C-alpha positions in Angstrom: 0.0 0.0 0.0 2.9 2.4 0.8 4.3 1.8 -2.7 0.9 2.5 -4.3 0.5 5.7 -2.4 3.9 6.8 -3.7 3.0 6.0 -7.2 -0.3 7.8 -6.9 1.1 11.3 -6.4 4.6 11.2 -8.0 5.4 12.7 -11.4 7.7 9.7 -11.9 8.6 6.2 -10.6 12.2 7.0 -10.7 13.7 7.3 -7.2 17.3 8.7 -7.1 19.4 7.9 -4.1 22.8 9.4 -3.2 25.8 8.1 -4.9 28.2 6.2 -2.5 31.1 8.3 -1.3 29.8 11.6 -2.6 31.0 14.6 -0.5 27.5 15.9 0.1 26.3 12.6 1.4 29.2 12.2 3.7 28.5 15.7 5.1 24.8 14.8 5.5 25.6 11.8 7.5 27.9 13.7 9.9 25.9 17.0 10.0 25.7 17.1 13.8 29.5 17.4 14.3 30.4 19.1 11.0 27.5 20.7 9.2 28.3 21.1 5.5 28.0 24.7 4.1 25.2 23.7 1.7 23.2 22.3 4.6 23.6 25.1 7.1 24.0 28.2 5.0 21.7 29.6 2.2 23.7 29.9 -1.1 22.9 31.1 -4.6 24.3 31.2 -8.1 23.1 33.7 -10.6 23.1 33.6 -14.4 21.3 35.4 -17.3 19.3 34.2 -20.3 16.5 35.0 -22.6 13.3 33.2 -23.6 11.1 33.9 -26.6 7.4 33.6 -25.8 4.6 34.7 -28.1 7.3 36.0 -30.6 8.8 38.4 -28.0 12.2 38.0 -26.4 12.2 38.1 -22.6 15.5 38.7 -20.8 15.7 37.2 -17.3 18.0 36.6 -14.4 18.1 33.1 -13.1 19.0 32.3 -9.5 19.7 28.7 -8.4 20.2 28.3 -4.7 19.0 27.1 -1.3 17.1 28.7 1.6 17.3 27.1 5.1 14.0 26.6 6.9 13.1 25.2 10.3 10.1 23.3 11.7 7.0 25.1 12.9 7.6 26.9 16.2 11.2 27.7 15.6 12.2 31.2 16.9 14.6 33.1 14.8 15.8 35.1 17.8 17.6 32.0 19.2 20.9 32.8 17.4 20.9 36.2 19.0 20.1 34.7 22.4 22.9 32.2 22.0 25.4 35.0 21.1 24.4 37.4 23.9 24.1 34.8 26.7 27.2 32.5 26.6 26.3 28.9 27.6 22.6 29.4 27.2 20.5 26.6 25.7 18.8 28.8 23.1 17.8 25.7 21.1 15.4 24.6 23.8 12.9 27.2 22.5 11.2 24.9 20.0 12.1 21.5 21.5 13.6 20.2 18.2 16.6 22.4 17.9 18.7 20.8 15.2 16.1 20.0 12.6 16.7 22.1 9.5 15.9 21.8 5.8 18.0 23.3 3.1 15.5 23.7 0.3 16.7 24.0 -3.3 15.0 26.4 -5.8 15.5 27.9 -9.2 14.0 31.4 -9.7 13.6 33.3 -13.0 13.1 37.1 -12.8 12.2 39.2 -15.8 14.8 41.9 -16.1 12.7 44.8 -17.5 9.9 44.7 -15.0 9.3 46.4 -11.6 9.2 43.7 -8.9 6.4 45.4 -7.0 4.0 45.1 -10.0 5.3 41.8 -11.5 3.4 38.7 -10.6 5.4 35.9 -9.0 4.4 32.2 -9.0 5.7 29.5 -6.7 5.7 26.2 -8.5 6.1 22.6 -7.1 5.5 19.0 -8.0 4.3 16.5 -5.4 5.2 12.9 -4.6 5.4 13.0 -1.6 9.1 12.9 -2.2 9.3 14.4 -5.7 11.5 17.3 -6.8 10.1 19.9 -9.2 12.2 18.9 -12.1 9.1 17.7 -14.0 7.1 20.9 -14.3 10.3 23.0 -14.4 11.8 21.2 -17.4 8.5 20.0 -19.0 6.2 22.9 -18.7 7.1 26.5 -17.7 10.8 27.0 -17.5 12.7 28.8 -20.3 14.1 25.5 -21.5 12.1 22.3 -22.2 12.8 18.6 -22.5 11.7 17.0 -25.7 10.0 13.6 -25.3 7.8 11.4 -27.4 4.0 12.1 -27.2 2.7 8.7 -26.1 5.6 6.2 -26.7 9.0 5.5 -25.1 11.6 8.2 -25.7 14.8 6.5 -27.0 17.9 6.8 -24.8 20.2 9.8 -25.1 21.4 12.0 -26.4 18.2 13.9 -25.5 17.1 17.3 -26.8 16.7 20.4 -24.6 15.0 23.3 -26.5 13.9 26.9 -25.9 10.4 26.8 -24.5 7.9 29.0 -26.3 5.3 27.9 -23.6 7.2 29.3 -20.7 5.1 31.4 -18.3 7.8 34.1 -18.2 5.6 36.3 -20.4 3.2 36.9 -17.5 5.0 36.0 -14.2 8.3 35.5 -12.5 8.8 31.8 -11.6 10.2 30.0 -8.5 10.5 26.3 -8.8 10.8 24.8 -5.3 12.1 21.3 -4.5 10.5 19.7 -1.4 12.7 19.1 1.7 15.2 16.3 1.1 14.8 16.3 -2.7 16.8 18.0 -5.5 20.0 19.5 -4.0 18.1 20.1 -0.8 18.9 18.1 2.4 17.4 17.8 5.8 19.4 17.3 8.9 19.3 17.4 12.7 17.2 15.8 15.4 14.1 14.0 14.2 14.6 15.4 10.8 12.2 13.1 9.0 9.5 13.6 11.6 9.9 17.3 11.4 9.6 17.7 7.6 7.9 14.6 6.1 4.1 14.9 6.6 1.2 16.8 5.3 1.4 19.6 7.9 5.1 19.5 8.4 5.7 19.9 4.6 3.1 22.7 4.5 5.0 24.5 7.3 8.4 24.1 5.5 7.0 25.6 2.3 5.3 28.4 4.3 8.7 29.2 5.9 10.4 29.0 2.5 8.0 31.4 0.8 8.0 34.0 3.6 11.8 34.0 3.5 11.9 34.2 -0.2 9.5 37.2 -0.3 11.7 39.0 2.2 15.0 38.1 0.6 13.9 39.3 -2.9 11.6 42.1 -1.9 8.4 40.5 -3.3 5.9 40.9 -0.5 3.9 43.4 -2.5 3.9 41.5 -5.8 0.8 39.7 -7.1 1.3 36.2 -5.8 0.3 32.7 -7.0 0.8 29.1 -6.1 1.1 26.3 -8.7 0.9 22.7 -7.5 0.8 19.4 -9.4 -0.4 16.1 -8.1 0.4 15.9 -4.3 1.4 19.5 -4.9 -2.3 20.3 -5.1 -2.8 19.0 -1.6 0.3 21.0 -0.5 -1.1 24.1 -2.2 -4.4 23.9 -0.3 -2.6 23.6 3.1 0.0 26.2 2.1 -2.3 29.0 0.9 -4.4 28.6 4.1 -1.3 28.8 6.3 0.2 31.7 4.4 -3.0 33.7 4.5 -4.2 32.9 8.0 -1.0 32.3 9.8 1.4 34.7 8.0 -1.2 37.3 6.9 -0.1 37.1 3.2 -3.0 37.0 0.8 -2.6 35.4 -2.6 -4.2 36.3 -5.9 -4.7 32.8 -7.1 -4.0 29.1 -6.7 -3.4 27.1 -9.9 -3.9 23.3 -9.6 -2.9 20.5 -12.0 -4.0 16.9 -11.5 -5.7 17.3 -8.2 -6.3 15.1 -5.2 -7.5 16.6 -1.9 -8.9 13.5 -0.2 -7.3 10.1 -0.1 -10.7 8.5 0.3 -11.3 9.3 -3.4 -8.2 7.4 -4.6 -8.9 4.6 -7.1 -5.7 2.9 -6.0 -6.8 -0.3 -4.1 -10.2 1.2 -3.0 -11.4 -2.2 -2.2 -9.3 -2.0 1.0 -11.8 0.7 2.1 -15.1 -1.2 1.7 -18.2 0.9 1.8 -16.5 3.8 0.0 -17.9 3.7 -3.6 -16.9 7.2 -4.7 -13.5 6.2 -6.1 -15.1 3.9 -8.6 -17.6 6.5 -9.7 -15.0 9.3 -10.1 -12.6 7.1 -12.1 -15.1 5.8 -14.6 -14.9 8.8 -17.0 -11.1 8.2 -17.2 -11.6 4.5 -17.9 -13.9 5.5 -20.7 -11.5 8.1 -22.1 -8.7 5.6 -22.0 -10.7 2.9 -23.7 -11.7 5.5 -26.3 -8.1 6.4 -27.0 -7.0 2.8 -27.5 -10.1 1.9 -29.6 -11.3 -0.7 -27.1 -14.9 0.3 -26.9 -17.6 -1.8 -28.5 -18.8 1.3 -30.4 -16.3 4.1 -30.9 -17.8 7.6 -30.4 -16.5 10.4 -32.6 -16.9 13.2 -30.0 -14.8 12.5 -26.9 -16.2 15.4 -24.8 -19.9 14.5 -25.5 -19.1 10.9 -24.7 -17.5 11.8 -21.4 -20.4 14.0 -20.5 -22.7 11.0 -21.0 -20.4 8.8 -18.9 -20.1 11.4 -16.1 -23.9 11.5 -15.9 -24.2 7.7 -15.7 -21.4 7.5 -13.1 -23.1 10.0 -10.8 -26.6 8.6 -11.2 -27.4 5.0 -12.1 -23.9 3.7 -11.4 -23.6 5.4 -8.0 -27.1 4.3 -7.0 -26.3 0.7 -8.0 -23.1 0.6 -6.0 -24.8 2.0 -2.9 -27.3 -0.8 -2.8 -24.5 -3.3 -2.3 -25.7 -6.9 -2.0 -29.3 -5.6 -2.2 -28.9 -4.7 -5.9 -31.5 -6.8 -7.9 -30.0 -9.2 -10.4 -31.7 -7.5 -13.4 -30.3 -4.1 -12.4 -26.9 -5.7 -11.9 -26.9 -7.1 -15.4 -28.0 -3.8 -16.8 -25.1 -2.0 -15.1 -22.6 -4.6 -16.2 -23.6 -4.0 -19.8 -23.3 -0.2 -19.5 -19.9 -0.6 -17.9 -18.8 -2.9 -20.7 -20.0 -0.3 -23.2 -18.1 2.5 -21.5 -14.8 0.7 -20.6 -14.4 -2.0 -23.1 -13.6 -4.5 -20.3 -15.2 -8.0 -20.6 -18.6 -8.3 -19.0 -17.5 -11.4 -17.1 -14.6 -9.5 -15.6 -16.9 -6.6 -14.5 -19.3 -9.1 -12.9 -16.6 -10.9 -11.0 -15.2 -7.5 -9.9 -18.7 -6.8 -8.3 -19.0 -3.7 -10.6 -16.0 -2.1 -8.8 -13.0 -1.6 -11.1 -9.7 -0.9 -9.4 -7.3 1.4 -11.1 -4.3 -1.0 -11.2 -6.5 -3.8 -12.4 -7.9 -1.6 -15.2 -4.3 -0.8 -16.3 -3.4 -4.5 -16.4 -6.7 -5.7 -18.0 -7.6 -3.2 -20.8 -4.9 -4.2 -23.3 -4.0 -7.6 -21.8 -5.0 -9.5 -24.9 -2.3 -7.5 -26.8 0.3 -8.3 -24.1 0.4 -4.6 -23.1 0.0 -2.7 -19.9 -1.8 0.7 -20.0 -0.2 3.7 -18.5 -1.3 5.2 -15.2 0.0 8.7 -15.0 -0.9 9.0 -18.7 -3.1 6.2 -20.0 -2.3 7.1 -23.6 1.0 5.3 -23.0 1.4 1.5 -23.2 4.2 -0.9 -22.4 4.9 -4.6 -22.4 3.3 -6.6 -19.6 5.8 -7.5 -16.9 4.0 -10.5 -15.5 1.1 -11.9 -17.5 -0.3 -13.7 -14.4 -0.3 -10.6 -12.1 -3.5 -9.0 -11.0 -2.4 -5.4 -11.4 0.0 -3.5 -13.5 3.6 -3.8 -12.3 4.9 -0.4 -13.5 3.8 2.8 -15.2 4.7 2.9 -18.9 4.7 6.7 -19.0 7.1 7.1 -16.2 9.5 4.5 -17.7 9.2 6.3 -21.1 10.2 9.8 -20.1 12.0 10.0 -16.7 15.5 9.4 -18.1 15.2 12.4 -20.4 14.1 14.7 -17.7 16.7 13.7 -15.1 19.6 13.5 -17.6 19.0 16.9 -19.2 18.3 18.7 -15.9 21.6 17.4 -14.5 23.4 18.9 -17.5 21.4 22.1 -17.5 21.7 23.0 -13.8 25.5 22.6 -13.9 26.4 24.0 -17.3 23.8 26.8 -17.5 22.7 27.6 -14.0 26.3 27.0 -12.6 25.0 25.0 -9.6 25.6 21.5 -8.3 29.2 20.5 -8.9 30.1 17.7 -6.5 26.5 17.3 -5.4 23.8 14.7 -6.2 20.5 15.8 -7.6 17.7 13.7 -6.1 14.8 13.8 -8.6 12.8 11.7 -6.2 13.4 10.1 -2.8 11.7 7.2 -1.0 9.6 8.3 1.9 8.1 5.2 3.5 6.7 6.9 6.5 5.0 10.1 5.4 2.7 11.4 8.1 -0.7 11.7 6.4 -2.5 12.8 9.6 -3.6 16.4 9.0 -4.8 19.2 11.3 -7.3 21.0 9.0 -7.6 23.9 11.5 -4.0 24.8 11.1 -0.6 23.7 12.6 -1.7 24.2 16.2 -4.9 22.1 15.9 -5.2 18.4 16.7 -4.6 16.2 13.6 -7.3 13.9 12.4 -6.9 10.1 12.6 -8.3 9.3 9.1 -6.9 9.8 5.6 -5.7 13.3 4.7 -8.4 15.6 3.4 -7.4 19.2 2.7 -10.8 20.4 1.3 -11.4 22.3 4.6 -8.1 24.1 4.1 -8.8 25.5 0.7 -12.4 26.3 1.8 -11.1 28.3 4.8 -8.6 30.1 2.6 -11.4 31.1 0.2 -13.7 32.2 2.9 -11.1 34.3 4.7 -10.0 35.8 1.4 -13.1 35.9 -0.8 -11.1 37.4 -3.7 -8.9 34.3 -4.0 -9.3 32.7 -7.4 -8.8 29.0 -8.1 -8.0 27.3 -11.4 -8.2 23.5 -11.7 -6.4 21.9 -14.7 -6.7 18.1 -15.5 -6.0 15.6 -18.2 -8.7 13.2 -19.4 -6.1 10.4 -19.5 -4.9 10.7 -15.9 -5.6 7.6 -13.8 -3.4 8.7 -10.8 -5.7 11.6 -10.1 -8.8 11.3 -12.3 -10.1 14.6 -13.7 -13.7 13.9 -12.5 -12.3 13.5 -8.9 -11.0 17.0 -8.9 -14.3 18.4 -10.2 -16.2 16.4 -7.5 -13.9 17.7 -4.7 -14.3 21.3 -5.9 -18.0 21.1 -6.0 -18.1 19.7 -2.5 -15.9 22.3 -0.9 -17.6 23.7 2.3 -17.9 27.2 1.0 -20.9 29.5 0.3 -22.5 29.0 -3.1 -21.4 32.5 -4.1 -17.7 31.5 -3.9 -18.1 28.7 -6.4 -17.8 31.4 -9.1 -14.1 31.9 -8.0 -13.3 28.4 -9.3 -12.7 27.6 -12.9 -12.0 24.3 -14.7 -10.0 23.3 -17.7 -9.5 19.8 -19.2 -7.0 18.6 -21.8 -6.5 15.6 -24.0 -3.4 14.5 -22.1 -2.5 12.8 -18.8 -1.3 13.5 -15.3 1.6 15.6 -16.7 -0.6 17.5 -19.1 2.4 19.3 -20.5 3.8 16.0 -22.0 1.5 16.6 -24.9 2.5 19.7 -26.8 -0.9 20.9 -28.0 -2.1 20.5 -24.4 0.9 22.4 -23.1 0.1 25.2 -25.4 -3.5 25.3 -24.2 -2.3 25.1 -20.6 0.1 28.0 -21.0 -2.6 30.2 -22.7 -5.2 29.3 -20.0 -2.9 30.0 -17.1 -1.5 33.2 -18.7 -5.1 34.4 -19.2 -5.9 33.5 -15.6 -3.0 35.5 -14.2 -3.8 38.5 -16.4 -7.4 38.5 -15.1 -6.5 38.2 -11.4 -3.2 40.1 -10.8 -4.9 43.4 -10.0 -2.7 45.2 -12.5 -4.0 47.4 -15.3 -1.9 45.7 -18.0 -0.2 42.5 -16.9 2.4 40.8 -19.1 4.0 44.1 -20.3 7.1 45.6 -18.6 6.1 48.2 -16.0 7.4 51.7 -16.6 
């Protein structure tokens, strides 16, 4: 189950660990006695470049560096106390004195704009345990990795090109790696406990952003968060903490491939009997996937119209049938089986044996099994050879296996040769976090955490109610089985907010997967939609043009 949770919210299956004998890893292991400079001191490297977006050249300054943050409750006066009162135990202030996180980031600042009027967007992937290399190098940075659209990208040399879909035309960008990922490291007493959890992670990002705003004088800029996958859960916690704990209102939150409640996950939902919602919310994605691979008994020509029909069935007849459980009449069961077969292409006998409840991993394994292929999960347009023909579920994700090497290889070149950062250090695109703390205090860091699966819908609702001008944009791919698009719609429509605030939420769907930007036409649409969102919400008279 731990492995499946990691797969659910990562942008890749690749998990990079430290290379044996590297200097940074030796320092990390001996941090208490000899803290390494990159762990205990914020550092930065600057460079310059230009990007052409919309036919216009944009000159920018890039900063690659780290900021050091501490767990919630840390008092930044302790260093002064320690200096002024020799022998004092200043670290006793927060009870976890030594826990620190050196968080890596890459920021791009447009050179010809005034910082106080220029929007700034903080961008992150999810995991938990993922760096932000994916959205940085695949979507919005000034350089972009080239990969195949829905097939395996051949081994290197790979191509890194100028990115005409970069968001630098409308906003400065800060790509943030989560604690322990990228070039960042955590160290000190109880370091994993202090940074690896829903609330702990939210507090680390809160500390990072407040420090960043102060360091670069951006407190008065229009401000946005962009989170992908688990990053959407982080964004909900983060915007609430920033607004209601730090008194920093945001203009907007941009979400890609959302999950707010783990009860809605279609990964092994049968382990949570009585919860039928995951099967309902995943059905439109099953239908879109079967449509893409031409596995439907009758192939519709209009995907959107077809999915609207499936959504209606899922939330009406299908949901009612599932809720009846063993009390569902045989004739009604047969009728639902036939409809599911028509919408998914799965054999009727399989659907009947599955008790009408189709698990995500089983769907990936079964849809193209007759062809000896496994269907992708992060992006169901992808397919790959079956690992084990006798297994119940898919044993890997074909999309992750198809593109991860290109991203990791090119970023490792780019960051060292262009951004001038990372010599002698290991970049950890992803790390294994077997004991992430999913208990969440929806009322804020000082509230008691819940015992159930994490659900951050109350966090975003509180952020929207305390800042009724906050705008939300949800983006999703039709072919995403990790966080199905209909799940995000369902969660947004069930936020505990006044009906009038629903107008502050907008939805965009794309013919792509979890990493919408892996499909170039979808990336172009994603850029245009987000750029329009920022221009409409940044409270500036003419966003996107250099301020005088």
